[in-house]
C-alpha positions in Angstrom: 54.2 -36.5 3.7 52.0 -35.4 6.6 50.1 -33.1 4.3 49.4 -36.0 1.9 48.0 -38.1 4.7 45.9 -35.1 5.9 44.5 -34.3 2.5 43.7 -38.0 1.7 42.0 -38.3 5.0 39.8 -35.2 4.4 39.0 -36.4 0.9 37.9 -39.8 2.1 35.9 -38.2 5.0 34.1 -35.8 2.7 32.3 -38.7 1.0 30.6 -39.8 4.2 29.4 -36.3 5.3 25.9 -35.1 4.3 25.1 -31.4 4.6 21.5 -31.9 4.0 19.0 -34.7 3.6 18.0 -35.5 0.0 14.3 -36.3 0.9 12.7 -33.2 2.1 9.6 -33.4 4.3 7.7 -30.6 2.5 3.9 -30.4 2.3 2.4 -28.3 -0.6 -0.7 -26.6 0.5 -3.3 -24.6 -1.5 -3.0 -20.9 -1.9 -5.1 -18.7 0.5 -6.2 -15.3 -0.3 -7.2 -13.1 2.6 -9.4 -10.0 1.7 -10.4 -7.4 4.2 -11.1 -3.8 4.3 -8.6 -2.4 6.9 -10.2 1.0 7.0 -13.5 -0.1 8.3 -11.8 -2.5 10.9 -9.6 -0.2 12.5 -11.3 3.2 12.4 -14.2 4.2 14.4 -16.2 7.4 14.0 -15.2 8.0 10.6 -17.2 9.1 7.5 -16.8 7.4 4.3 -18.1 9.2 1.3 -18.1 7.7 -2.2 -18.6 9.4 -5.4 -21.1 7.9 -7.9 -20.0 7.1 -11.5 -22.4 9.6 -13.1 -20.9 12.5 -11.1 -17.4 11.3 -12.1 -18.4 11.2 -15.7 -19.8 14.7 -15.3 -16.5 16.0 -14.1 -14.1 13.8 -16.1 -12.5 16.9 -17.7 -12.1 18.8 -14.4 -9.6 18.4 -11.6 -9.9 16.2 -8.6 -10.4 19.3 -6.5 -13.3 20.5 -8.5 -14.9 17.1 -8.3 -14.8 17.1 -4.5 -15.8 20.7 -4.2 -18.9 20.2 -6.3 -20.1 16.8 -5.3 -19.3 16.3 -1.5 -19.3 18.2 1.8 -15.5 18.9 1.7 -14.3 22.4 1.5 -11.5 22.7 -1.0 -8.9 25.5 -0.9 -7.1 26.1 -4.3 -3.7 27.8 -4.3 -3.5 29.0 -7.8 -2.7 27.7 -11.3 -0.1 25.1 -10.0 -2.9 22.7 -9.0 -2.0 22.7 -5.3 -5.2 22.2 -3.4 -6.0 21.2 0.2 -9.2 19.8 1.7 -10.9 20.3 5.0 -14.0 19.3 6.7 -15.6 21.6 9.3 -12.4 23.2 10.5 -10.2 20.2 10.4 -6.6 20.3 9.1 -5.7 18.7 5.7 -3.8 15.9 7.5 -7.0 14.6 9.0 -8.5 13.7 5.7 -7.6 10.7 3.6 -8.4 10.6 -0.1 -8.2 6.9 -1.0 -8.2 5.4 -4.4 -8.5 1.5 -4.3 -7.4 1.6 -0.8 -4.2 3.8 -1.3 -4.0 7.3 0.0 -3.3 9.6 -3.1 -2.4 12.7 -1.2 1.0 14.1 -1.1 2.6 13.1 2.3 4.4 16.5 2.7 1.7 18.9 1.9 -1.5 16.8 2.1 -2.6 18.3 -1.2 -4.9 16.8 -3.7 -2.8 17.8 -6.7 
């Protein structure tokens, strides 16, 4: 009998309890696009070298290592037929160079090779 009173009390009480409000105070705002070049904002003393479209068309059937070796001041070391190549500039290590495509580093993170 006590359980019946308890269950009926909880049942009646559940109608008056609200977990959340039904009318939300939400404001819709317009979308905002933020565009920035992070490389130029955070790195000082760097040298950015862009390869022109005509040069890219000339080397379209070659590897990326051959394109860099023939069109920029980057020294490319090629390690055989497998395609593993590393880049260096004036005695720096391969980890000091970033090869970016649309803002993404395309080098292998373990070997820093150009592939």
